[in-house]
C-alpha positions, 0 to 999 in steps of 0.5 A: 107699414105692415100693410104696404109690405105684407107681400114681402113679409109673407114671402120672407116667411115662406122662404124661411119655412115659417108658415104652416105647411098645411096652408101651402098651395098654388092658389094666389092669396089675397092680402087678408090671408097673407096678413093672417098667416103672418099673424099666425107665424108671429103668435107661433114663434113667440112674437105676438107683440107684432099682432098686439102692436098692429091692433094698437097702431093700426086698428085703434088709431082713428087717423089710420085710414084708407080709401082702398076698401080691402085695406080699410077692412084690414085696418078694422079691428073687427077683422083682427078680432075675427082672426083671434076668435078663429085661432082660439077655436083652432088652438082648442082643437089641436094637439094633446095634453103635452101641448098645454104650455104652448097652447097657454102661450098662444092663448095669452097672446090672443087675449092680449090682442083682444085687450089691445082692441079694447075688449075685456080679458077673455079670462074675465080678469 
């Protein structure tokens, strides 16, 4: 389960240099930050299905619960939707016209995550 292995997966992303270099710091990161950075890596490297599956298998499954407050928050679809909207805003601000294809791909994955959370498609389709 991703939440139980978030530290190891995050360390693997760091070891492979897959994380955004701007986020590297010496400060200890909480589980939410690590999970969101893993989602960033997945989206940026074309495996947004990891985030979509997280939405379906964790956020939308009423049987997935935790008595730990932090884990319960991370399992909540609202946390994931907040991450999606934050990323959509960042995608709109970064890069230039040559990034249109990459931006389109990222936005498509983010739209798929919202759909998995039960939202209508962002494009209104």
